[in-house]
C-alpha positions in Angstrom: 0.0 0.1 0.0 1.4 3.3 -1.2 0.5 6.5 0.7 -2.2 8.4 -1.5 -1.1 11.8 -2.6 -2.9 15.1 -2.6 -3.7 17.5 -5.4 -1.0 20.0 -6.2 0.3 22.3 -9.0 3.3 21.2 -10.8 5.5 23.9 -12.5 8.2 23.1 -14.9 10.5 25.9 -16.0 12.1 25.9 -19.3 15.7 27.4 -18.4 16.4 27.9 -22.1 13.4 30.0 -22.7 13.9 31.9 -19.4 17.3 32.9 -20.1 16.4 34.1 -23.7 13.8 36.4 -22.0 16.4 37.4 -19.2 14.2 35.9 -16.4 16.4 34.3 -13.7 15.1 31.1 -12.5 15.8 32.1 -8.8 13.8 35.2 -9.0 11.0 33.2 -10.9 10.8 30.8 -8.1 10.8 33.2 -5.5 7.9 35.2 -7.2 5.9 32.1 -7.5 6.5 31.1 -4.1 5.3 34.5 -2.9 2.2 34.5 -5.0 1.1 31.1 -4.2 2.5 30.3 -0.7 2.2 34.0 0.4 4.5 36.3 2.0 4.2 37.7 5.5 3.9 41.4 5.7 2.4 42.2 9.1 0.9 40.5 12.3 -2.6 40.9 13.6 -3.2 40.4 17.2 -6.4 39.2 18.7 -7.1 37.5 22.0 -3.4 37.6 22.9 -2.4 35.7 19.8 -0.2 37.1 17.0 -1.5 36.0 13.4 0.6 36.5 10.3 -0.9 38.5 7.6 0.1 37.0 4.5 -0.3 38.4 0.9 -1.0 35.9 -1.9 -3.3 35.3 -4.7 -7.0 34.4 -4.1 -8.1 30.7 -3.8 -9.2 30.1 -7.3 -6.1 31.8 -8.9 -3.8 29.9 -7.2 -5.5 26.4 -7.3 -5.9 26.1 -11.2 -3.1 25.8 -13.7 -4.8 27.9 -16.2 -4.9 31.0 -13.5 -1.2 30.7 -12.9 -0.3 30.3 -16.7 -1.5 34.1 -17.1 0.5 35.6 -14.4 2.6 38.4 -15.6 6.4 38.1 -15.3 9.0 41.0 -15.8 11.9 40.3 -18.1 15.3 41.8 -18.1 14.4 44.7 -20.6 11.4 45.7 -18.3 8.8 44.2 -20.3 6.1 41.7 -19.1 5.6 38.2 -20.2 3.1 35.4 -19.1 4.2 32.7 -17.0 3.2 30.1 -19.5 5.9 31.5 -22.0 8.4 30.2 -19.5 7.2 27.4 -17.5 4.4 24.8 -18.1 1.8 24.6 -15.1 -0.1 21.2 -14.7 -2.5 19.8 -11.8 -0.9 16.6 -10.6 -0.8 14.6 -7.3 2.0 14.8 -4.7 2.7 13.1 -1.6 1.1 14.3 1.7 4.6 14.3 3.3 8.0 13.9 2.0 9.9 11.3 4.0 13.7 11.1 4.0 16.4 8.5 4.9 20.1 9.4 5.0 19.1 12.6 3.4 17.5 11.0 0.4 13.8 11.2 -0.4 11.9 7.8 0.2 8.6 6.2 -0.7 7.3 3.8 1.7 5.4 0.7 0.3 3.5 -1.3 2.9 2.4 -4.8 2.6 1.2 -7.7 4.7 2.0 -11.4 4.4 -0.8 -13.8 3.0 -1.8 -16.7 5.2 0.9 -19.3 5.6 3.5 -17.1 3.4 7.0 -17.3 4.8 8.6 -13.9 5.0 11.6 -15.0 3.4 9.9 -16.3 0.4 8.0 -13.0 0.2 11.1 -11.0 0.3 12.7 -13.0 -2.6 9.7 -12.5 -4.7 9.7 -8.8 -4.1 13.4 -8.7 -5.1 12.6 -10.7 -8.2 9.5 -8.6 -9.2 12.0 -5.4 -8.7 14.4 -6.9 -11.1 12.0 -7.6 -13.7 10.5 -4.1 -13.6 13.9 -2.4 -13.3 14.2 0.5 -10.9 15.2 3.8 -12.5 18.9 5.3 -12.0 19.3 6.6 -8.8 16.5 4.5 -7.2 17.2 1.9 -4.6 15.0 -0.5 -3.0 15.5 -1.3 0.9 13.6 -3.5 3.2 12.5 -2.1 6.6 10.1 -3.4 9.3 9.9 -7.1 9.9 12.1 -8.1 7.0 15.0 -5.9 8.2 14.6 -7.4 11.7 14.6 -10.9 10.2 17.9 -10.0 8.4 19.6 -8.7 11.5 18.4 -11.7 13.6 19.9 -14.2 11.1 23.0 -12.4 10.8 23.5 -12.4 14.7 22.5 -16.1 14.9 25.1 -17.0 12.4 27.7 -15.1 14.5 26.4 -16.9 17.6 26.8 -20.4 15.7 30.4 -19.5 14.7 31.3 -18.4 18.0 29.8 -21.5 19.5 31.8 -23.7 17.4 35.0 -21.8 18.3 34.4 -22.0 22.0 33.6 -25.6 21.9 36.9 -26.2 20.2 38.6 -24.3 22.8 37.0 -26.0 25.7 37.5 -29.4 24.2 41.1 -28.7 23.3 41.8 -27.7 27.1 39.9 -30.7 28.4 41.6 -33.3 26.3 45.0 -31.5 25.8 45.1 -32.2 22.2 44.4 -30.5 19.0 43.3 -33.4 17.1 40.6 -35.1 19.2 38.3 -31.8 19.4 38.1 -32.0 15.7 36.9 -35.8 16.0 34.4 -34.9 18.2 33.0 -31.8 16.3 32.7 -34.1 13.4 29.1 -34.8 14.9 27.9 -31.2 14.3 27.4 -31.3 10.7 25.6 -34.8 11.1 23.2 -33.1 13.6 22.4 -30.1 11.3 21.3 -32.6 8.4 18.9 -34.2 10.7 17.5 -30.9 11.9 16.9 -29.6 8.4 15.2 -32.9 7.5 13.0 -32.7 10.5 12.0 -29.1 9.5 11.2 -30.3 5.9 9.2 -33.3 7.1 7.1 -31.2 9.4 6.6 -28.5 7.2 8.3 -25.9 9.6 10.4 -22.9 8.5 14.0 -21.8 9.3 13.3 -18.8 11.7 15.0 -17.4 14.6 13.5 -20.4 16.9 14.9 -23.2 14.8 18.3 -21.1 14.8 18.3 -21.3 18.7 17.6 -25.1 18.4 20.7 -25.2 16.1 22.7 -23.7 19.1 21.3 -26.1 21.4 22.3 -29.0 19.3 26.0 -27.7 19.5 26.2 -28.8 23.3 23.9 -31.9 23.2 25.4 -33.8 20.2 29.1 -33.2 21.3 28.2 -34.8 24.6 27.8 -38.1 23.1 31.0 -38.0 21.1 32.9 -36.9 24.3 31.7 -40.1 26.1 32.9 -42.1 23.3 36.4 -40.4 22.7 37.2 -40.0 26.4 36.6 -43.7 27.2 38.8 -44.7 24.1 41.7 -42.6 25.4 41.3 -44.2 29.0 41.4 -47.7 27.5 44.6 -46.7 25.5 46.1 -45.3 28.5 45.6 -48.8 30.3 47.4 -50.6 27.3 44.7 -51.4 25.0 45.5 -51.0 21.4 43.5 -48.5 19.4 41.3 -50.6 17.5 40.3 -52.9 20.6 39.6 -49.8 22.5 37.4 -48.5 19.9 35.4 -51.9 19.9 35.2 -51.8 23.6 34.2 -48.1 24.0 31.1 -48.4 21.7 29.0 -51.2 23.4 30.1 -49.8 26.9 29.1 -46.1 26.2 25.9 -47.1 24.2 23.8 -47.1 27.4 24.6 -43.6 28.5 24.4 -42.2 24.9 20.9 -43.7 24.3 19.7 -42.3 27.9 20.9 -39.0 27.0 19.3 -39.0 23.6 16.0 -40.7 24.6 15.6 -38.1 27.3 16.2 -35.1 25.3 13.9 -36.4 22.5 11.1 -37.2 25.1 11.4 -33.6 26.5 11.2 -31.9 23.1 8.3 -33.8 21.6 5.6 -31.7 23.2 7.4 -28.6 21.8 7.7 -30.1 18.4 4.2 -31.3 18.2 3.1 -27.8 19.0 0.6 -28.1 22.0 -0.7 -25.2 23.8 -1.1 -21.4 22.9 1.9 -19.8 21.0 3.3 -23.0 20.3 3.7 -22.6 16.7 6.7 -20.3 17.3 8.4 -22.8 19.4 7.7 -25.9 17.4 10.5 -25.4 14.8 12.9 -25.4 17.7 11.6 -28.6 19.0 11.7 -30.1 15.6 15.3 -29.3 15.0 16.4 -30.7 18.4 14.4 -34.1 17.7 15.9 -34.6 14.1 19.2 -33.5 15.0 19.5 -35.8 18.1 18.3 -38.8 16.1 20.7 -38.5 13.1 23.6 -37.6 15.2 23.1 -40.4 17.6 22.8 -43.1 15.0 25.9 -41.6 13.0 28.1 -40.8 15.9 28.4 -44.5 16.7 29.5 -45.3 13.4 31.3 -42.1 12.0 33.2 -41.1 15.2 35.3 -44.5 15.6 36.2 -44.2 12.0 37.2 -40.6 12.2 39.0 -41.2 15.5 41.0 -44.0 13.6 41.9 -41.7 10.7 42.9 -38.7 12.9 45.1 -40.9 15.0 46.9 -42.4 12.0 47.4 -38.7 10.8 48.7 -37.3 14.2 51.0 -40.5 14.5 52.3 -39.8 10.9 53.1 -36.1 11.6 54.8 -36.9 14.8 57.0 -39.5 13.0 57.7 -36.9 10.4 58.8 -34.2 12.9 60.9 -36.7 14.9 62.7 -38.0 11.9 63.4 -34.4 10.6 64.7 -33.6 14.1 66.7 -37.0 14.4 68.3 -36.2 11.1 69.6 -32.7 12.3 70.9 -34.2 15.5 72.9 -36.7 13.6 74.5 -34.2 11.1 75.7 -32.0 13.9 78.2 -34.4 15.7 79.8 -35.3 12.6 80.7 -31.9 11.6 82.0 -31.3 15.2 84.2 -34.4 14.9 85.3 -33.3 11.4 86.3 -29.9 12.7 88.1 -31.4 15.8 90.0 -33.6 13.8 91.4 -30.7 11.8 92.4 -28.7 15.0 94.3 -31.7 16.6 98.2 -31.8 15.8 99.7 -34.8 14.0 101.6 -37.0 16.5 105.4 -37.1 16.0 107.8 -40.0 16.5 109.2 -38.5 19.7 105.7 -38.2 21.1 104.9 -41.8 20.3 108.4 -43.1 21.9 107.5 -41.1 25.0 104.1 -42.6 25.1 105.5 -46.2 24.7 108.2 -45.7 27.4 105.5 -44.4 29.8 103.3 -47.5 29.2 106.1 -50.0 29.5 107.0 -48.4 32.9 
């Protein structure tokens, strides 16, 4: 909905014609402003109030284009000419108020969403429609209101997701005293996101601010299962168990606490995902995200995490061997250089020195 305008007079000045007649555009605009808008020449006091006395044309002469076209205008040589010889006057419609944003004029177009229409889809349709129509040069379309709030909220939530991933890695690195095991645990995060998006698609929910909050909740929930599995595997390896045997024992041993955590979380989120009670439509996407993410992450964590743990352990072992081999090569090269240098500095033995040494040994 665009704000309706009000009737107004539009005056377009022909600059070339005005210069030929010797009429300045500034003086012409000032004269028209005084005749139509009026000029305060005095004040009238009544009842303690001061009222401006303005001189201007009568109502009919300043409201019709035909009356303004016959206004006399003085040229540079002192002669008079009519306004229609210099400018064109027409009756048009103009805005009730002129709104500005960043010192630029703006026109506000208001619209409401249809029933069941997602806001993001409506924004995309408006953008595609604006591209098809083609905005004039210098005209820019900007979304405000709910669409602007949605864009700001999504930007903040994406920053929160990235910050949650970084903080999770820092905490896990401090807990396990390793830079490799946190990466193994955080592999479960993309596994949960796929399940969350799938749950939204199956239930017909949209990706909104509440579903993004559900994504942040998954960051802490799904990593707990991987922590249980990796921590017990490291414990068995410290006891002397081989890597593959430790992974085979950690899975069945930690299966029960992992299933208990998953089942309790899903049971608590099912009423929210179903949407029971007033105002539950806004919280339902959050419950659907958590339920779908927990199901897929639990099933895939028990299979993917052991494989990733084995691959990352092999990679870390190869890196340690490569650095240790490079360091041992440098250490072996240094004594050889020192021995070669020392041999060059020692003087060669003489026959007298050898005889003295032999006599000393014999005695």
